[in-house]
FITIDO-164255 format. One record per residue (C-alpha): residue number from 1; x negated, y negated, z negated. Coordinates in nm, 3 decimals, m for minus. Last residue first. Layout:
REM residues N
<NUM, <X, Y, Z>>
...
END
This chain:
REM residues 315
<315, <0.361, 0.532, m0.384>>
<314, <0.504, 0.868, m0.417>>
<313, <0.859, 0.944, m0.402>>
<312, <1.033, 1.141, m0.689>>
<311, <1.313, 1.348, m0.603>>
<310, <1.640, 1.479, m0.884>>
<309, <1.854, 1.656, m0.663>>
<308, <2.291, 1.560, m0.705>>
<307, <2.307, 1.706, m0.285>>
<306, <2.339, 1.258, m0.189>>
<305, <2.000, 1.247, m0.346>>
<304, <1.939, 1.138, m0.714>>
<303, <1.618, 0.961, m0.727>>
<302, <1.362, 0.937, m1.039>>
<301, <1.023, 0.839, m1.153>>
<300, <0.821, 1.002, m1.378>>
<299, <0.566, 1.189, m1.207>>
<298, <0.323, 1.004, m1.146>>
<297, <0.370, 0.673, m1.374>>
<296, <0.561, 0.408, m1.321>>
<295, <0.508, 0.101, m0.996>>
<294, <0.893, m0.063, m0.947>>
<293, <1.196, m0.118, m0.730>>
<292, <1.498, m0.253, m0.835>>
<291, <1.806, m0.285, m0.708>>
<290, <1.890, 0.138, m0.856>>
<289, <2.242, m0.017, m0.999>>
<288, <2.286, m0.409, m1.006>>
<287, <2.499, m0.465, m1.272>>
<286, <2.666, m0.815, m1.312>>
<285, <2.741, m1.102, m1.575>>
<284, <2.983, m1.408, m1.519>>
<283, <2.888, m1.701, m1.741>>
<282, <3.176, m1.980, m1.739>>
<281, <3.105, m2.249, m1.984>>
<280, <2.778, m2.256, m1.885>>
<279, <2.503, m2.237, m2.184>>
<278, <2.194, m2.453, m2.117>>
<277, <1.869, m2.275, m2.086>>
<276, <1.581, m2.162, m2.370>>
<275, <1.412, m1.835, m2.173>>
<274, <1.299, m1.504, m2.387>>
<273, <1.457, m1.310, m2.037>>
<272, <1.763, m1.521, m1.997>>
<271, <1.856, m1.740, m2.359>>
<270, <2.153, m1.937, m2.423>>
<269, <2.204, m2.297, m2.542>>
<268, <2.536, m2.528, m2.587>>
<267, <2.454, m2.898, m2.552>>
<266, <2.715, m3.015, m2.430>>
<265, <2.867, m2.868, m2.719>>
<264, <3.145, m2.489, m2.569>>
<263, <3.486, m2.521, m2.712>>
<262, <3.657, m2.275, m2.389>>
<261, <3.344, m2.075, m2.340>>
<260, <3.421, m1.819, m2.094>>
<259, <3.204, m1.466, m2.072>>
<258, <3.324, m1.261, m1.746>>
<257, <3.187, m0.915, m1.750>>
<256, <3.006, m0.647, m1.516>>
<255, <2.912, m0.224, m1.520>>
<254, <3.042, m0.195, m1.831>>
<253, <2.973, m0.055, m2.167>>
<252, <3.093, m0.162, m2.505>>
<251, <2.948, m0.234, m2.905>>
<250, <3.139, m0.390, m3.124>>
<249, <2.897, m0.536, m3.485>>
<248, <3.001, m0.634, m3.769>>
<247, <3.077, m0.330, m3.958>>
<246, <2.692, m0.231, m3.894>>
<245, <2.646, 0.139, m3.773>>
<244, <2.547, m0.045, m3.430>>
<243, <2.241, m0.191, m3.585>>
<242, <2.074, 0.132, m3.685>>
<241, <1.720, 0.036, m3.564>>
<240, <1.571, 0.014, m3.876>>
<239, <1.443, m0.359, m3.857>>
<238, <1.862, m0.499, m3.690>>
<237, <1.970, m0.249, m3.953>>
<236, <1.825, m0.502, m4.186>>
<235, <1.868, m0.808, m3.958>>
<234, <2.242, m0.720, m4.000>>
<233, <2.272, m0.746, m4.375>>
<232, <2.048, m1.077, m4.361>>
<231, <2.316, m1.228, m4.152>>
<230, <2.610, m1.080, m4.340>>
<229, <2.457, m1.221, m4.624>>
<228, <2.359, m1.572, m4.476>>
<227, <2.763, m1.642, m4.321>>
<226, <2.910, m1.427, m4.026>>
<225, <3.093, m1.466, m3.795>>
<224, <3.139, m1.116, m3.596>>
<223, <2.852, m0.976, m3.402>>
<222, <2.926, m0.897, m3.049>>
<221, <2.686, m0.658, m2.829>>
<220, <2.734, m0.600, m2.484>>
<219, <2.523, m0.311, m2.282>>
<218, <2.490, m0.316, m1.876>>
<217, <2.539, 0.002, m1.734>>
<216, <2.439, 0.200, m1.454>>
<215, <2.275, 0.417, m1.652>>
<214, <1.917, 0.416, m1.472>>
<213, <1.665, 0.166, m1.695>>
<212, <1.693, 0.421, m1.998>>
<211, <1.537, 0.377, m2.327>>
<210, <1.664, m0.045, m2.308>>
<209, <1.452, m0.280, m2.521>>
<208, <1.568, m0.364, m2.849>>
<207, <1.242, m0.408, m3.085>>
<206, <1.303, m0.194, m3.344>>
<205, <1.430, 0.098, m3.133>>
<204, <1.740, 0.330, m3.097>>
<203, <1.772, 0.187, m2.712>>
<202, <1.947, m0.094, m2.583>>
<201, <2.194, m0.062, m2.362>>
<200, <2.135, m0.128, m1.960>>
<199, <2.021, m0.439, m1.879>>
<198, <2.154, m0.624, m2.193>>
<197, <2.461, m0.855, m2.285>>
<196, <2.437, m1.041, m2.650>>
<195, <2.719, m1.210, m2.769>>
<194, <2.614, m1.399, m3.166>>
<193, <2.797, m1.547, m3.425>>
<192, <3.132, m1.472, m3.330>>
<191, <3.536, m1.585, m3.279>>
<190, <3.763, m1.346, m3.036>>
<189, <3.894, m1.409, m2.707>>
<188, <4.055, m1.096, m2.460>>
<187, <4.024, m0.983, m2.167>>
<186, <4.082, m0.614, m2.019>>
<185, <4.084, m0.503, m1.610>>
<184, <3.729, m0.440, m1.664>>
<183, <3.598, m0.638, m1.808>>
<182, <3.716, m1.038, m1.952>>
<181, <3.576, m1.184, m2.277>>
<180, <3.686, m1.463, m2.452>>
<179, <3.440, m1.661, m2.677>>
<178, <3.463, m1.875, m2.974>>
<177, <3.201, m2.008, m3.177>>
<176, <3.005, m1.955, m3.541>>
<175, <2.711, m2.041, m3.592>>
<174, <2.462, m1.880, m3.839>>
<173, <2.250, m2.157, m4.080>>
<172, <2.073, m1.998, m4.378>>
<171, <1.975, m1.720, m4.196>>
<170, <1.923, m1.903, m3.886>>
<169, <1.636, m2.155, m4.030>>
<168, <1.491, m1.786, m4.198>>
<167, <1.482, m1.644, m3.847>>
<166, <1.289, m1.988, m3.723>>
<165, <1.037, m1.976, m4.008>>
<164, <0.963, m1.587, m3.879>>
<163, <0.933, m1.745, m3.553>>
<162, <0.751, m1.976, m3.671>>
<161, <0.526, m1.741, m3.783>>
<160, <0.507, m1.505, m3.547>>
<159, <0.449, m1.717, m3.297>>
<158, <0.165, m1.893, m3.493>>
<157, <m0.007, m1.503, m3.530>>
<156, <0.069, m1.476, m3.136>>
<155, <m0.184, m1.762, m3.097>>
<154, <m0.160, m2.139, m3.024>>
<153, <0.198, m2.246, m3.200>>
<152, <0.366, m2.618, m3.308>>
<151, <0.719, m2.533, m3.394>>
<150, <1.082, m2.690, m3.183>>
<149, <1.063, m2.373, m3.041>>
<148, <1.103, m2.144, m3.277>>
<147, <1.450, m2.319, m3.366>>
<146, <1.574, m2.365, m2.978>>
<145, <1.428, m1.948, m2.971>>
<144, <1.631, m1.817, m3.333>>
<143, <1.952, m2.070, m3.191>>
<142, <1.976, m1.831, m2.890>>
<141, <1.987, m1.561, m3.090>>
<140, <2.185, m1.661, m3.323>>
<139, <2.424, m1.811, m3.018>>
<138, <2.393, m1.660, m2.678>>
<137, <2.256, m1.412, m2.525>>
<136, <2.127, m1.261, m2.203>>
<135, <1.923, m0.951, m2.193>>
<134, <1.586, m0.731, m2.084>>
<133, <1.548, m0.758, m1.700>>
<132, <1.732, m1.077, m1.564>>
<131, <1.827, m1.224, m1.273>>
<130, <1.967, m1.538, m1.201>>
<129, <2.347, m1.504, m0.987>>
<128, <2.593, m1.673, m1.281>>
<127, <2.389, m1.399, m1.515>>
<126, <2.241, m1.070, m1.317>>
<125, <2.163, m0.766, m1.448>>
<124, <1.889, m0.507, m1.296>>
<123, <1.907, m0.152, m1.241>>
<122, <1.593, 0.118, m1.151>>
<121, <1.416, 0.204, m0.867>>
<120, <1.148, 0.440, m0.901>>
<119, <0.796, 0.394, m0.685>>
<118, <0.490, 0.646, m0.772>>
<117, <0.146, 0.636, m0.944>>
<116, <m0.185, 0.655, m0.900>>
<115, <m0.282, 0.235, m0.927>>
<114, <0.004, 0.233, m1.174>>
<113, <m0.166, 0.424, m1.435>>
<112, <m0.516, 0.352, m1.320>>
<111, <m0.449, 0.030, m1.423>>
<110, <m0.224, 0.120, m1.747>>
<109, <m0.532, 0.167, m1.895>>
<108, <m0.646, m0.175, m1.915>>
<107, <m0.384, m0.413, m2.022>>
<106, <m0.366, m0.091, m2.286>>
<105, <0.008, m0.080, m2.344>>
<104, <0.071, 0.256, m2.169>>
<103, <0.434, 0.208, m1.956>>
<102, <0.715, 0.439, m2.020>>
<101, <0.916, 0.159, m1.775>>
<100, <1.139, 0.067, m2.132>>
<99, <0.837, m0.041, m2.281>>
<98, <0.680, m0.207, m2.005>>
<97, <1.033, m0.457, m1.990>>
<96, <0.906, m0.528, m2.360>>
<95, <0.607, m0.623, m2.360>>
<94, <0.661, m0.750, m2.682>>
<93, <0.285, m0.990, m2.718>>
<92, <0.266, m1.014, m2.367>>
<91, <m0.023, m0.823, m2.126>>
<90, <0.183, m0.592, m2.047>>
<89, <0.059, m0.551, m1.637>>
<88, <0.355, m0.449, m1.481>>
<87, <0.353, m0.284, m1.078>>
<86, <0.624, m0.461, m0.881>>
<85, <0.802, m0.246, m0.541>>
<84, <0.914, m0.488, m0.234>>
<83, <1.288, m0.622, m0.196>>
<82, <1.246, m0.973, m0.164>>
<81, <1.545, m1.041, m0.393>>
<80, <1.411, m0.790, m0.661>>
<79, <1.119, m0.835, m0.640>>
<78, <1.092, m1.270, m0.677>>
<77, <1.267, m1.184, m1.045>>
<76, <1.074, m0.908, m1.159>>
<75, <0.779, m1.155, m1.132>>
<74, <1.026, m1.413, m1.294>>
<73, <1.068, m1.140, m1.632>>
<72, <0.696, m1.017, m1.561>>
<71, <0.600, m1.344, m1.651>>
<70, <0.887, m1.438, m1.926>>
<69, <0.769, m1.095, m2.035>>
<68, <0.398, m1.171, m2.089>>
<67, <0.119, m1.153, m1.825>>
<66, <0.051, m0.935, m1.580>>
<65, <0.244, m0.909, m1.252>>
<64, <0.114, m0.657, m0.930>>
<63, <0.266, m0.714, m0.655>>
<62, <0.453, m0.486, m0.314>>
<61, <0.364, m0.417, 0.050>>
<60, <0.215, m0.756, 0.166>>
<59, <0.137, m0.804, 0.533>>
<58, <0.528, m0.968, 0.650>>
<57, <0.454, m1.270, 0.358>>
<56, <0.778, m1.366, 0.192>>
<55, <0.597, m1.173, m0.105>>
<54, <0.336, m1.385, m0.142>>
<53, <0.477, m1.736, m0.122>>
<52, <0.715, m1.627, m0.409>>
<51, <0.375, m1.463, m0.647>>
<50, <0.230, m1.838, m0.573>>
<49, <0.552, m1.983, m0.649>>
<48, <0.575, m1.832, m0.951>>
<47, <0.190, m1.794, m1.118>>
<46, <0.131, m2.216, m1.105>>
<45, <0.218, m2.285, m1.449>>
<44, <0.091, m1.991, m1.577>>
<43, <m0.247, m2.063, m1.428>>
<42, <m0.330, m1.785, m1.194>>
<41, <m0.626, m1.500, m1.160>>
<40, <m0.539, m1.356, m0.838>>
<39, <m0.622, m0.973, m0.696>>
<38, <m0.644, m0.921, m0.390>>
<37, <m0.592, m0.458, m0.293>>
<36, <m0.553, m0.296, 0.007>>
<35, <m0.437, 0.106, m0.176>>
<34, <m0.597, 0.415, m0.111>>
<33, <m0.655, 0.496, m0.554>>
<32, <m1.015, 0.403, m0.532>>
<31, <m0.881, 0.013, m0.382>>
<30, <m0.646, 0.031, m0.675>>
<29, <m0.911, 0.100, m0.910>>
<28, <m1.176, m0.144, m0.846>>
<27, <m0.972, m0.419, m0.712>>
<26, <m0.802, m0.383, m1.112>>
<25, <m1.213, m0.418, m1.220>>
<24, <m1.295, m0.646, m1.046>>
<23, <m0.996, m0.867, m1.175>>
<22, <m1.084, m0.805, m1.506>>
<21, <m1.439, m0.863, m1.542>>
<20, <m1.336, m1.221, m1.404>>
<19, <m1.032, m1.218, m1.645>>
<18, <m1.273, m1.170, m1.965>>
<17, <m1.018, m1.165, m2.203>>
<16, <m0.910, m1.388, m2.515>>
<15, <m0.575, m1.533, m2.289>>
<14, <m0.546, m1.220, m2.093>>
<13, <m0.390, m1.109, m2.410>>
<12, <m0.091, m1.325, m2.418>>
<11, <0.017, m1.523, m2.132>>
<10, <m0.215, m1.788, m2.032>>
<9, <m0.425, m1.614, m1.774>>
<8, <m0.141, m1.489, m1.575>>
<7, <m0.255, m1.208, m1.328>>
<6, <m0.145, m1.222, m0.965>>
<5, <m0.281, m0.878, m0.852>>
<4, <m0.170, m0.827, m0.443>>
<3, <m0.046, m0.562, m0.280>>
<2, <m0.089, m0.329, 0.103>>
<1, <0.014, 0.013, m0.021>>
END
């Protein structure tokens, strides 16, 4: 395959990595696996335009993206819109999409895995046409991100400290808002403190990522209006990976859902794949089954043929 690798030098692990050495190693590994590969170290502010330009080229078969979850989400959007495979280098803090793909989280080891791997097709979601690989959320999560973004931090430890402070802020000041949702022909209105819609249901893990990106359904989670004690109890259940057992949480699965926020304030926010954005009054969320091509470890790609037989496809 003819591939271009984009490595976000401002992202997570790459900040403390010899990027010249990493680029050389990536080229060695991919070329040894038979690929025509070019690596590029790019600033965070320039990586999305660079990937978009590359994806439009006729002589490129796929892109490799290295960085945090924000970079990987943007790369997935580019790959999906252009119908080309994406290889993921997990160089961020959480690396949620890489975990869902069961890729090694070591930036050096993962090179060998995807260079010698195969292409799989996984699901991707969209919110008002904007693709997401992890989740859309409003309420407590959006408030937490807004609080965290108001703090200054320059390291992973600093980000964790800011997140802890933000979580305490949400604990003592949880939001409440109305949402009207419509799915599978049913309409219902509820007052909630949080709503989250994930690309495939979350697995039984404490980091909230999907264990399987091929179920063909969105995970929908609504939390009843909460006081500080209820938020603390939910947080405890989340840390145990047992939030579904919380009496204040409603869980549903669907292919599409329409959310309406009838009393939305002008300053209300949502979060899409970690990015804080203005919340629209109406949000149409949809799953696109099998539309994102990704590079995975050899022997793990799944294909379902017309006869129902599971097949694999080599890169």
